[in-house]
C-alpha positions as CSV (number, residue, x, y, z in Angstrom):
1,M,-31.6,24.0,-7.9
2,T,-30.7,26.5,-5.1
3,T,-27.3,28.1,-5.8
4,L,-24.7,29.2,-3.3
5,T,-25.6,32.8,-4.2
6,D,-29.3,32.1,-3.4
7,R,-28.4,30.6,0.0
8,L,-26.1,33.5,0.9
9,R,-28.7,36.1,0.1
10,A,-31.4,34.2,1.9
11,A,-29.2,33.8,5.0
12,I,-28.3,37.5,5.2
13,A,-31.9,38.7,4.5
14,A,-33.5,36.7,7.3
15,P,-31.2,35.9,10.3
16,A,-32.6,32.9,12.3
17,T,-34.2,33.1,15.7
18,D,-35.1,29.4,16.1
19,D,-33.8,25.8,16.0
20,S,-35.3,24.8,12.7
21,F,-31.9,23.9,11.1
22,D,-31.4,20.2,10.3
23,P,-27.7,19.2,10.3
24,A,-28.5,15.8,8.7
25,T,-29.9,17.6,5.6
26,E,-26.8,19.7,5.3
27,L,-24.6,16.6,5.8
28,A,-26.4,15.0,2.9
29,D,-25.6,18.0,0.7
30,V,-21.9,17.9,1.7
31,L,-21.5,14.2,1.1
32,G,-23.5,14.4,-2.1
33,G,-21.0,16.8,-3.4
34,I,-18.4,14.1,-3.4
35,G,-20.7,11.3,-4.5
36,M,-21.4,9.9,-1.1
37,S,-24.4,9.7,1.2
38,A,-24.9,9.0,5.0
39,E,-26.0,5.5,4.1
40,D,-22.4,4.8,3.0
41,T,-21.5,4.5,6.7
42,G,-23.5,1.2,6.9
43,G,-25.2,2.6,9.9
44,T,-26.8,5.8,11.2
45,V,-25.5,9.4,11.6
46,T,-27.0,11.4,14.4
47,F,-26.6,14.9,15.8
48,D,-27.3,16.2,19.3
49,G,-27.7,19.8,20.4
50,A,-28.5,22.9,18.5
51,D,-26.8,26.2,17.6
52,P,-26.1,28.7,18.9
53,V,-24.0,27.0,21.5
54,V,-21.5,29.9,21.7
55,P,-22.6,33.5,21.4
56,S,-22.0,33.9,17.6
57,T,-24.0,34.8,14.6
58,L,-22.4,31.8,12.9
59,R,-23.4,28.1,13.1
60,L,-20.0,27.1,14.7
61,G,-21.4,24.0,16.4
62,G,-23.3,22.8,13.4
63,A,-20.5,23.5,10.9
64,S,-18.0,21.7,13.0
65,A,-20.2,18.8,13.7
66,I,-21.2,18.4,10.0
67,A,-17.6,18.5,8.8
68,L,-16.5,16.1,11.5
69,A,-19.3,13.7,10.4
70,A,-18.4,14.1,6.8
71,K,-14.8,12.9,7.3
72,S,-16.0,10.2,9.6
73,A,-18.5,9.0,7.0
74,A,-15.7,8.7,4.4
75,V,-13.6,6.7,6.8
76,A,-16.6,4.4,7.6
77,K,-17.2,3.8,3.9
78,L,-13.5,2.9,3.3
79,W,-13.5,0.6,6.3
80,Q,-16.3,-1.4,4.6
81,V,-14.3,-1.6,1.4
82,R,-11.6,-3.2,3.5
83,G,-14.1,-5.8,4.8
84,G,-15.1,-4.1,8.0
85,P,-18.6,-3.7,9.3
86,G,-20.8,-0.7,8.9
87,Q,-21.1,1.6,11.9
88,D,-23.0,4.4,13.6
89,I,-21.6,7.9,13.9
90,A,-22.8,10.5,16.4
91,V,-21.7,14.1,16.9
92,D,-22.8,16.6,19.6
93,L,-23.0,20.2,18.5
94,R,-22.7,21.2,22.1
95,S,-19.0,20.2,22.4
96,A,-18.0,20.5,18.7
97,P,-16.7,24.2,19.0
98,H,-14.1,23.0,21.5
99,R,-12.7,20.8,18.7
100,L,-12.9,23.6,16.2
101,C,-10.7,25.7,18.5
102,P,-9.3,23.6,21.3
103,F,-7.0,26.3,22.5
104,Y,-8.9,29.6,22.7
105,D,-9.8,29.4,26.4
106,R,-6.4,27.8,27.3
107,R,-8.0,25.0,29.3
108,W,-8.1,21.9,27.3
109,E,-4.8,21.6,25.4
110,I,-2.1,21.4,28.0
111,L,1.6,20.5,27.7
112,N,3.5,19.9,31.0
113,G,0.8,21.8,32.9
114,Y,0.6,24.9,30.7
115,P,-1.2,25.8,27.5
116,P,1.2,26.0,24.6
117,A,1.7,29.6,23.5
118,T,3.3,31.7,20.8
119,P,6.4,33.2,22.5
120,S,8.1,34.1,19.2
121,N,5.3,36.6,18.5
122,P,4.5,38.5,21.7
123,S,2.8,41.4,19.9
124,N,-0.5,41.2,18.0
125,A,-0.1,44.6,16.4
126,L,-0.1,42.9,13.0
127,G,-2.6,40.2,13.8
128,F,-6.0,39.6,15.4
129,R,-6.8,43.4,15.3
130,F,-9.0,45.6,13.2
131,Y,-7.9,49.0,11.9
132,R,-9.7,51.8,10.1
133,T,-8.5,53.2,6.8
134,G,-8.7,56.8,5.6
135,D,-11.8,56.0,3.6
136,D,-13.6,54.3,6.6
137,R,-13.0,50.7,5.6
138,W,-11.8,48.1,8.1
139,M,-8.6,46.0,7.6
140,M,-7.5,42.9,9.4
141,P,-3.7,42.3,9.2
142,L,-2.8,38.8,10.2
143,N,1.0,38.2,9.9
144,P,2.0,35.8,12.7
145,Y,5.1,34.4,10.9
146,P,8.5,36.2,10.7
147,K,8.7,36.7,6.9
148,I,5.2,38.1,6.4
149,K,5.4,40.1,9.6
150,V,8.6,41.8,8.5
151,G,7.0,42.3,5.0
152,A,3.9,43.9,6.5
153,Q,6.1,46.2,8.6
154,R,8.0,47.2,5.5
155,L,4.9,47.9,3.6
156,L,3.4,50.1,6.3
157,G,6.7,51.6,7.4
158,V,6.1,50.9,11.1
159,P,7.5,49.1,14.1
160,D,5.6,46.3,15.8
161,D,3.3,48.7,17.6
162,K,-0.5,48.9,17.4
163,D,-0.6,52.7,17.5
164,A,1.9,53.0,14.7
165,V,0.1,50.4,12.7
166,A,-3.2,52.2,13.2
167,S,-1.7,55.5,12.1
168,A,-0.2,54.0,9.0
169,I,-3.3,52.2,7.9
170,A,-5.4,55.3,8.5
171,S,-3.3,57.0,5.7
172,W,-4.4,54.4,3.1
173,K,-7.6,53.7,1.2
174,G,-8.8,50.2,1.9
175,A,-8.8,48.7,-1.6
176,E,-5.4,50.2,-2.4
177,L,-3.9,48.8,0.8
178,E,-5.3,45.3,0.1
179,A,-3.9,45.4,-3.4
180,A,-0.5,46.6,-2.2
181,A,-0.5,43.8,0.5
182,T,-1.2,41.2,-2.1
183,E,1.6,42.4,-4.3
184,A,3.9,42.4,-1.2
185,G,2.9,38.9,-0.3
186,V,1.5,39.8,3.2
187,V,-1.9,39.5,4.8
188,L,-4.0,42.7,5.0
189,P,-7.5,42.0,3.7
190,M,-10.2,44.7,3.5
191,L,-13.3,43.6,5.3
192,R,-16.4,43.2,3.2
193,T,-20.0,42.5,4.0
194,T,-21.4,39.3,2.4
195,A,-23.4,41.4,0.0
196,E,-20.3,43.2,-1.1
197,L,-18.5,40.0,-1.7
198,L,-21.2,38.8,-4.1
199,D,-20.4,41.8,-6.3
200,E,-16.7,40.9,-6.6
201,A,-15.4,39.4,-9.8
202,H,-13.6,36.7,-7.9
203,Y,-16.9,35.6,-6.3
204,R,-18.8,35.6,-9.6
205,D,-16.0,34.0,-11.7
206,V,-14.6,31.5,-9.2
207,L,-16.3,31.0,-5.8
208,A,-19.9,31.0,-6.8
209,D,-19.6,27.7,-8.7
210,M,-16.7,26.2,-6.8
211,P,-17.6,22.8,-5.1
212,L,-17.1,22.8,-1.4
213,I,-14.8,19.8,-1.8
214,E,-13.1,19.4,-5.2
215,I,-12.1,15.9,-6.3
216,T,-10.6,15.7,-9.7
217,R,-9.1,12.6,-11.5
218,I,-5.7,13.9,-12.8
219,A,-4.2,10.7,-14.2
220,D,-5.3,7.2,-15.2
221,G,-3.9,4.0,-13.7
222,D,-4.8,0.6,-12.4
223,P,-6.8,0.1,-9.2
224,V,-4.5,0.2,-6.1
225,P,-5.7,-2.3,-3.5
226,L,-5.8,-1.1,0.1
227,P,-2.8,-2.7,1.8
228,G,-2.6,-5.7,4.0
229,V,-4.5,-6.7,7.1
230,A,-5.9,-3.7,8.9
231,D,-6.8,-2.9,12.5
232,Q,-7.8,0.6,11.5
233,P,-9.3,2.0,8.3
234,L,-6.2,3.7,7.1
235,D,-3.6,1.2,8.2
236,G,-0.9,0.9,5.6
237,I,-1.7,4.3,4.0
238,R,1.2,6.7,3.9
239,A,0.6,10.4,3.9
240,L,3.5,12.9,3.1
241,G,2.7,16.4,4.3
242,M,3.9,20.0,4.0
243,G,1.2,21.2,6.2
244,H,1.5,24.1,8.6
245,V,-0.7,26.2,10.9
246,I,-3.9,24.3,11.1
247,A,-5.9,24.0,7.8
248,G,-3.1,21.9,6.3
249,A,-1.5,20.3,9.3
250,G,-4.9,19.2,10.6
251,V,-5.2,16.9,7.7
252,G,-2.3,14.9,9.0
253,R,-3.9,14.6,12.4
254,A,-7.2,13.5,10.9
255,L,-5.5,10.8,8.8
256,A,-3.3,9.6,11.7
257,L,-6.3,9.1,14.0
258,H,-7.5,6.3,11.8
259,G,-4.2,4.5,11.2
260,A,-2.3,6.3,8.5
261,D,1.5,6.7,8.7
262,V,1.7,10.5,8.4
263,L,5.1,12.2,8.0
264,N,5.1,16.0,7.8
265,V,8.2,17.8,6.4
266,W,9.6,21.1,7.6
267,R,12.4,23.2,6.2
268,P,15.4,23.6,8.5
269,D,14.8,27.4,8.9
270,E,11.0,27.1,9.2
271,L,9.1,28.4,12.3
272,E,5.9,27.0,13.7
273,H,4.2,28.3,16.8
274,D,4.0,26.0,19.8
275,A,0.3,26.5,20.1
276,T,-0.5,25.5,16.6
277,Y,2.0,22.7,16.5
278,A,0.7,21.1,19.6
279,T,-2.9,21.0,18.3
280,A,-2.6,20.2,14.6
281,N,0.3,17.8,14.7
282,V,-1.1,15.3,17.1
283,G,-0.5,11.8,15.7
284,V,2.0,13.0,13.1
285,R,5.6,12.1,12.7
286,S,7.9,15.0,11.8
287,S,11.0,15.4,9.7
288,T,13.4,18.2,8.6
289,I,14.3,18.4,4.9
290,N,15.6,21.2,2.8
291,P,13.5,21.0,-0.4
292,Y,15.7,23.5,-2.2
293,G,18.9,21.4,-2.2
294,A,19.4,18.5,-4.6
295,D,19.7,16.0,-1.7
296,G,16.6,17.2,0.0
297,A,14.6,17.3,-3.2
298,A,15.7,13.7,-4.0
299,R,14.8,12.6,-0.5
300,I,11.3,14.1,-0.8
301,G,10.9,12.5,-4.2
302,R,11.7,9.1,-2.8
303,L,9.2,9.6,0.1
304,L,6.6,10.7,-2.4
305,G,7.2,7.7,-4.6
306,D,6.1,5.4,-1.7
307,A,3.3,7.6,-0.5
308,D,-0.4,7.3,-1.1
309,V,-1.3,10.9,-0.1
310,F,0.4,14.2,-0.4
311,Y,-1.2,17.2,1.5
312,A,-0.1,20.8,1.8
313,N,-1.3,24.4,2.5
314,R,1.4,26.6,1.1
315,R,1.5,30.0,-0.6
316,P,0.6,30.1,-4.3
317,G,3.5,28.9,-6.4
318,Y,5.6,27.4,-3.7
319,L,4.9,23.7,-4.5
320,D,5.5,24.4,-8.2
321,K,8.8,26.1,-7.3
322,I,10.1,23.0,-5.5
323,G,8.9,20.5,-8.1
324,L,5.8,19.3,-6.2
325,S,3.0,20.4,-8.4
326,A,0.0,18.1,-8.8
327,D,1.1,17.1,-12.3
328,A,4.7,16.4,-11.2
329,A,3.4,14.3,-8.3
330,A,1.1,12.3,-10.6
331,D,3.8,11.9,-13.2
332,G,6.2,10.5,-10.7
333,H,3.8,8.3,-8.8
334,R,0.7,6.8,-10.3
335,G,-2.1,6.6,-7.8
336,I,-1.2,9.6,-5.7
337,V,-3.9,11.5,-3.9
338,Y,-2.7,15.1,-4.0
339,A,-4.6,17.5,-1.6
340,T,-4.2,21.2,-1.0
341,A,-5.9,23.9,0.8
342,S,-5.9,27.5,-0.4
343,L,-7.3,30.8,0.7
344,N,-9.4,31.8,-2.4
345,G,-8.9,29.0,-4.8
346,E,-6.2,28.3,-7.4
347,Q,-7.6,30.5,-10.2
348,G,-9.1,33.9,-10.6
349,P,-8.2,37.5,-9.6
350,W,-7.8,36.7,-5.9
351,S,-5.8,33.4,-6.3
352,S,-2.5,35.1,-5.4
353,Q,-3.7,36.3,-2.0
354,I,-2.4,34.6,1.0
355,G,-4.2,34.4,4.4
356,F,-5.6,32.3,7.2
357,D,-8.8,31.4,8.8
358,Q,-9.7,34.9,9.9
359,T,-8.7,36.3,6.5
360,A,-11.5,34.2,4.9
361,G,-13.9,35.4,7.6
362,S,-12.9,39.0,6.8
363,L,-13.4,38.7,3.1
364,T,-16.8,37.0,3.4
365,G,-18.6,39.2,5.9
366,M,-18.2,37.0,9.0
367,M,-16.4,39.6,11.1
368,L,-18.9,42.3,10.4
369,L,-21.7,39.9,11.2
370,E,-20.1,39.1,14.5
371,G,-19.7,42.8,15.3
372,G,-23.3,43.7,14.4
373,G,-22.6,45.3,11.0
374,D,-20.6,48.5,11.6
375,T,-17.7,47.4,13.9
376,P,-16.1,44.0,13.2
377,K,-15.4,41.5,15.9
378,L,-13.7,38.1,16.1
379,P,-15.9,35.1,16.9
380,P,-16.0,34.1,20.6
381,I,-13.8,31.1,19.9
382,L,-11.4,33.2,17.7
383,V,-11.6,31.0,14.6
384,V,-14.2,30.2,11.9
385,N,-13.0,27.4,9.8
386,D,-9.3,26.2,10.0
387,Y,-10.0,22.7,11.2
388,I,-13.3,22.6,9.2
389,V,-11.2,22.9,6.1
390,S,-8.9,20.1,7.2
391,W,-11.9,17.8,7.9
392,L,-13.5,18.6,4.6
393,L,-10.1,18.0,2.8
394,T,-9.8,14.7,4.7
395,A,-13.2,13.6,3.6
396,G,-12.1,14.2,0.0
397,I,-8.8,12.4,0.5
398,V,-10.4,9.3,1.9
399,E,-13.1,9.2,-0.7
400,A,-10.4,9.5,-3.4
401,L,-8.6,6.6,-1.8
402,T,-11.8,4.6,-2.0
403,R,-12.1,5.5,-5.7
404,R,-8.5,4.6,-6.3
405,A,-9.0,1.2,-4.9
406,R,-12.1,0.6,-7.1
407,D,-11.3,2.5,-10.3
408,G,-7.6,3.3,-10.2
409,G,-6.2,6.7,-11.1
410,S,-4.6,9.7,-9.4
411,Y,-6.7,12.4,-7.8
412,R,-6.4,16.0,-6.8
413,V,-8.4,17.2,-3.8
414,H,-8.8,20.9,-3.0
415,V,-10.7,23.0,-0.4
416,S,-10.7,26.8,-0.2
417,L,-10.9,28.6,3.2
418,T,-13.1,31.4,1.7
419,R,-15.4,28.8,0.0
420,A,-15.7,27.0,3.3
421,A,-16.6,30.3,5.1
422,L,-19.3,30.9,2.5
423,W,-20.6,27.4,3.1
424,I,-21.0,28.3,6.8
425,I,-22.8,31.5,6.1
426,G,-25.0,29.8,3.5
427,M,-26.3,27.4,6.2
428,G,-27.9,30.5,7.8
429,V,-26.8,33.1,10.3
430,F,-28.4,34.1,13.6
431,D,-29.9,37.3,14.8
432,R,-27.1,38.6,17.0
433,G,-29.4,39.4,19.9
434,Y,-31.0,36.0,19.8
435,A,-27.6,34.2,19.6
436,H,-26.2,36.1,22.6
437,G,-29.3,35.6,24.6
438,I,-29.7,31.8,24.1
439,A,-26.2,30.4,23.6
440,G,-24.9,28.4,26.5
441,T,-28.3,28.3,28.3
442,D,-30.5,25.4,29.2
443,V,-33.4,26.6,27.1
444,G,-35.0,23.8,25.0
445,D,-34.0,20.9,27.2
446,G,-30.4,22.0,27.2
447,A,-29.9,21.9,23.4
448,H,-27.8,25.1,23.6
449,H,-25.8,24.2,26.6
450,Y,-22.1,24.4,25.9
451,L,-20.5,21.2,27.1
452,D,-16.9,20.6,28.2
453,P,-15.1,18.5,25.6
454,E,-13.9,15.0,26.0
455,T,-10.1,15.0,26.5
456,F,-7.3,12.4,26.4
457,A,-3.9,12.4,28.0
458,A,-0.5,10.9,27.0
459,D,3.1,10.9,27.9
460,T,5.1,12.1,24.9
461,P,8.7,13.0,24.1
462,L,7.7,16.6,24.7
463,G,6.2,15.8,28.1
464,A,2.7,15.2,29.6
465,Y,0.1,16.2,27.1
466,Q,-3.7,16.7,27.4
467,G,-5.6,17.1,24.2
468,V,-9.2,17.2,22.9
469,T,-10.6,14.2,21.2
470,D,-12.5,14.5,17.9
471,Q,-15.8,14.7,19.7
472,V,-17.2,12.1,17.4
473,R,-18.5,8.7,18.3
474,M,-17.8,6.0,15.7
475,S,-19.1,2.6,16.9
476,Q,-16.6,0.4,15.1
477,T,-13.5,2.6,14.4
478,P,-13.3,5.3,17.1
479,G,-9.6,5.9,16.2
480,R,-6.4,6.0,18.1
481,Y,-3.0,7.7,17.6
482,R,0.1,5.5,17.0
483,T,2.2,8.4,18.4
484,V,0.8,11.5,20.0
485,L,3.3,14.3,19.9
486,V,7.0,14.4,18.8
487,P,9.5,17.3,18.7
488,R,9.1,19.1,15.4
489,G,11.5,17.8,12.8
490,S,12.8,14.9,15.0
491,C,11.9,11.8,13.0
492,R,14.0,10.0,10.3
493,P,12.7,10.8,6.8
494,E,11.5,7.3,6.1
495,W,8.3,5.3,6.2
496,L,7.2,2.8,8.7
497,A,6.8,-0.8,7.6
498,R,3.4,-1.6,6.2
499,P,1.3,-4.3,7.9
500,D,1.8,-7.8,6.5
């Protein structure tokens, strides 16, 4: 059996210069990891196009398309459990990167005529930049939220200024700064090559054997039939979220597309950037609750008691602190599907690190691959796996709901951003010159041509919205949003009535 380590070493040793990759084979591996197959759709799964679609060493089109197909396959399987017909699924690699990052080129996600922005964070001195340390290592601070941004400034002793940040980081050794940042609870990873990561204890002890999608039965219980009459696969399913940014919040969007009543909870003093809210919270209702107060905790407990799914991507220890650990959730509500995304996994020496999409890319060698080896560079679409993690997590959630209906029990589902990044690298990387030369061209009957995405438009309480569809064709259950976009925190903290 080929291990993850074998795949990573092979990928780095021989960068691809052809179209020999087969997405269907990789999809079979992903689905097999959660006990599924493409045949569970009751139809066919097809892929069009070929990477590279954008000038990247990474299979951004293929990884997006495969993850989208995986969560769509899980939905198709559950639809048949509810008595629906099988269906065909089709994904085009040539538009999939637009769904992975719908906002990078500021053309496709539009609110009232303008792309949503991040006005609360005008400087990127502590995010989306690379800095040299005194021992010639690269660091990538990524601290876009107020608490961690102030913490990073305090650690470095600097104002929000890129020259000051560069000077401060240059006075540190890379490994020491990374350790200090972890201790301070801020995001400042040291970049590694993929080969260097393989020598890390956290890789050997945790990541090397971690499933891409973890589904664990955490409590016994009777089967829970899927509720009522359904127009969509997830009608009657209630999902309570504490998702933010994209990897967590995107789970809510994915579930809502297929009929779930999704309610995401925000603290009264919590900030979310307009750009990320307007992409990841499409379809999601939004409430404000203080989980630290007795009334707020009780309200969340009542919501959880009537929920089928709980999802979150919060810093290590946060959910335990507010009484929402997996064990507590399962004790209070038999049949819960409890889903979380983390940076590096929930055990091991790096489990206390916090970070985002590009943090995982920095730790795994992606940024150095994109830059050619010596100087790091962000991917051309800025991101590597945020939405991919949310789609993989959704595939696990929906499969857990299917198991719950058949076998009973409560389930925990988990996906790590760093493990997902390694999955992408393990599918093979491209020779940089080849990728930049062929991406977006009409070579090979247009297989590498970068297509504009399919979009949709809606009038919302926030105004006129244009967004990007999932770029997936499902022949029976294409999906639709009950609501498209609401002001953050504006909904009553209560569930909608289930269908009769």
